[in-house]
N, C-alpha and C positions, 0 to 999 in steps of 0.2 A: 689186077681185076679191081672193078669197081663195088664198093659194099653196095648194099640196098641200105634203104632208110632206116629200117631199125639197125643193121650192122654199125651201120654210121651212129648213129643214135650212141649205142654202147660204146664204145671205143670214146667216142664224145664226152659222154656223163663222166665214164670213169677214168679218163687221164691223170683223176685227183682224188682222194678219199677211196680208193680201193676197201672193200670193208674187212677188216682186221676181226675177224669170224673163224670161228672153226670149219664153215662152210658157205664161204665168200661168194661161192657163185649161186648159191642159191638166192644170197640176197639181190647180189647185181640182175639175173633174170627176171626178179618181179618188176624190177622200173620197165621190163617192156612186155610182162607179162608173157613171160617164157619159163618153162622148167629148167630145174637144173642141169641136167644132161643138155637140154639145145642149145642151154647158155653157154655151155663148156665148146660144145664143138662148133658155134659161132667165133669162140677165142682161138680153139687150134686152127680152124680156117684162115683167122686173120693173121696170126702167125705163122702160119705154112707161106699163105702168098706174100708176107713180107707185107702187109700192111702195117701193122705195129711189130714191134723187136721183141720186144717181152711184156711182162706185166710185173715191174717190180718199183726199187728204189730208187731214184734220181738222189744221190748223195752231196751236199755241201762240200766244195774242195778243201780239203787241208784241215777235214777234221777225225774223221775215221780212216785218213790214210792222209796222202800225198798227189800232187797236182801241179800241172804247167801248162801256159799257152805258148808253143814255140813256131819260129818263122824263118823263113830262110828266103834268100837270094840266089834263085836258081838258073842259070842259063836256059832257054829254051829245047834247046836242043837234046838236052840232059834231065829234062823235068821228067818222063816216064822212069826213068831208071835210077834217079834219086828217089820218086815218090815211093816206089815198089821198096827202095832200100827202108825206107820209113816205116811204111805199113807192116815189113815184116816182123819189127820189135813189137812185143807184146805188148807194153804197156801202152802204146800208141791205141786210143779209141778213137779221134777222128782225125782224116788229113785230106786237106781242100786243097786243089788249084784255086785262088782267088784272082781278084783285078788289081796288081797292084808288083811295084816293084821286088818286095818281099810275095812271091809270087805261090808259097807252097808253106800252109799253117797248119797245125797239129798239134793234138792236147794229147799229153803221159799224163796219166791216173795209174795209181796203184798205192801198194801198200806204205811206203816209203821214202823218204826225201833222198835216200840212199841210193835207190832203186831206178829215180829222176834222174839225177845227178850222171847213174852209170850210162841211161839209156841214151839221154843228150850226147855224151863221150864217145859213146859208138858209132852216132849216125856223124857225127864231125870228123872221126875217123875213117868211118866206110866213106865218107863220100867225097870228105879233102874239103870241104864250106863251113862254113860259119855258121852258125845255129842262134837265133836272138832268143833270151830268153825272155819271157814277159809274165813272171807268177801273180797271183790274184794278191793285191794286197787289200781289198774290201767287195764282198758281194754285197749287193743291193737288190736283184731278185733273182733268181735261181729256178724258173719254171719249168723252162723249156717244154711248156704244153699250153695250144693257146684255142678257140672255139674253131672246130670244123663245118659251122654254120646250121649242126641240130639243135645251139641254143644261142642268142644274140651274146654279143663277147661285153666284158663289162670292167669297166674299171676296179681296179684292183687297190685294196689297202697294202700298205707297205709294215708289216712289223718288224721288232727284231727278235732275233732267235731268244728263247726261254734258259733257265739252266741245263746244262747237258750232265747227269753223270753216268760219267763212264763205266763200263763195264770189258771186261774181258772175252764174254760172248760176242761183243757187237759186232765184229773182225770175220768173224767164223759166221754170222748170220747174214750180213752183205757177202760174204765170199757162196755161198750157197746158194743164193739169188743173185750172182751176177748177172748169168742167164737169163732169170726170168722167173716166177714162179712156175711149178710144176703145175698144167692148165689140170688137173683132175679133183675129185672132188671134197679132199682135204689136204690142201698143198700145206698149210703150216706145220701138218702130220709130220708130212712126210721129207719137212726139212728137220723137223724136229728129230727125228729116229734117225736121220741120216750124222747129225749130231752128236746124237747122245744127251739130248737133253729134254724137258719137256714141252709138248706146245704152245702153253701157256707163256713161258719163258719166251719162247720166239715171239708170240703176238706183243706181250709185254715190251720185248726190248724194240718192238719196231712202233710201236704207238708211241713210247719213249722218246726213240730217235725223231720221229716226225714230229712231235708236240714239241720238242727244244730246236728245229728249225737242222738239224743235224742229217734228216731226210727230209728235202725241201719240196719231193713229192712222191707219192707212192699211188702208181695208173698202171695205164699203159704207155708204152712211149710209142710213139704215133710214128711212119716212117712217111714224115710231108709228102714228101716230094710224088707218093706212090698216091696219092689224093690230089694230086694238081696244082700242088705248094710247091714250084720249080726255083722258087727264086728266095735264093738265100743270101741275104743283105749281114753283113757285119761292119753297123755303122761307128764310128770314132768319133772323139773331139777331144781339141784341149782346154781344158774347160780349168781357169783358173780358179787357186783354193778359198779365194772369198767367195767362190759363187758355186762351188760344190754342190753342197748338201742341199740346197734348193733345186738345182739341175737332177740331180741325181732323184732327188725323190718324182720330179715330175715326169721323168723318163721311166721310173721303174713301178711308175704308176697305170701306163698306158697297156690298155688290152693287147695291144697285136705284138708287145717284147717280149719276146722269151728267156732276155737275158742280158742283166743288165751291174757291168762291175767294173771298178778301176784296177787297173796294171800302170808298171811304170811305164816311164817314155824312154827309149834309146834314142838319143841324136846321134845324130844330124835324120837317121833315116825314117823314126816311126816317133814323132814329134806328140803322140796322142795317148790320155792317160786314162779317157771314159769310153767304154764300150756297150753299147748292143747289137744282139739279134734281131729282125724281125725276117715273118718268111710271108709269102706272097704267092700269090697265081702266077702273075709278072713281073718285068722287071719295074715297069710302069706303076702296079700296086703298089710295089713294095718302097720305092723313092715317094709316092704319096702318104706314107705311112713315117715315113723320117719327113718329109715336110712338115706332115702333123705334128709331129713330136717336138721337133724346130719352133713351131709356131706356139705352141703350149710350152716352154719352156724356155720362150726369149733367149734361143744361142744359135740363130739362123745367121750371125755374123761372128761367130768363134771359128776358128780353122777346123773344118776338118775333112772327112774323107767316108766313100761308101766303098766297102770290097767287096763284089758279089763273088760269090762261088762260080768258076767255070767247072770242076768235077770234084766228084768225090770218091776218092781210091781209097777212103775205109770210113765207115762208122759202129762203132758197140759202144757198150754201158763200160765203165771201171771195172776193172780188176783189182780185185781183195786174194785172191789166193795165191797158192803155194806155182800152179803154173806160170804164172809171168816171173819168174823169180830171171836172174840173169843167166846171158843166150854165154 
């Protein structure tokens, strides 16, 4: 389905900063001169039609949990079989075929590093293939959102996370909303009742995690391909250490970059250390964004590659609950 202008404006506006108040949909509805029930109805419709996967938190990797990006070099004749094995793993959140000798790329995210390691070990055992493990070394931008056209894109300010004061309730709260907030009048009260804590505790802890950068974004998680953004480009560079700070600051400010981070090289097959994600309506639009990134950061002569996705085998949010335990 194609959202109408009001629906598109709502999900665009509330990709970030979804209200942390008792009746959030009342606040959201005022933006479009809608009442609370009409607003909830729109969000339910957008979720049922898979335009949004959830309204919830995007969590900084390796803070209230653990994650890694992994890749495999899979013979073409076995790709679908291996992809199915990978996608069956409950901690695998994203699983894509990409244009590269390393042709299967997936994210593993869950409650702790031992579960990540066990997932990788099972995939190696079940497929008989090696897994290249590329854990996050440093994150520069983890927004996973960009303007959908209802508002013009703006170059963003890049800030550093503030101090995070851990609380044992945080992981439980994130687990309770890993599939999204309930789309009801008082969603935070429903989460609080499920956890047997106060509604104010849920709101305060989410607010603190957001302010401290543990939650990098709180709002609508959009299925971009449903809105015509079908070119998913993972651009990578081999950036020398003496240029790293200037380059990543420029990359992370670009409004069409949804992710920017540093991961280890794995020579000789993988010589790249800086990753950016860009989404566009066409391959040529994505390449134009990457050309612009290169121009602004003066990185056009650095060794680089663009890995477009060919197929998406799995896509969901990170898992913090016990349902992601060992198989």
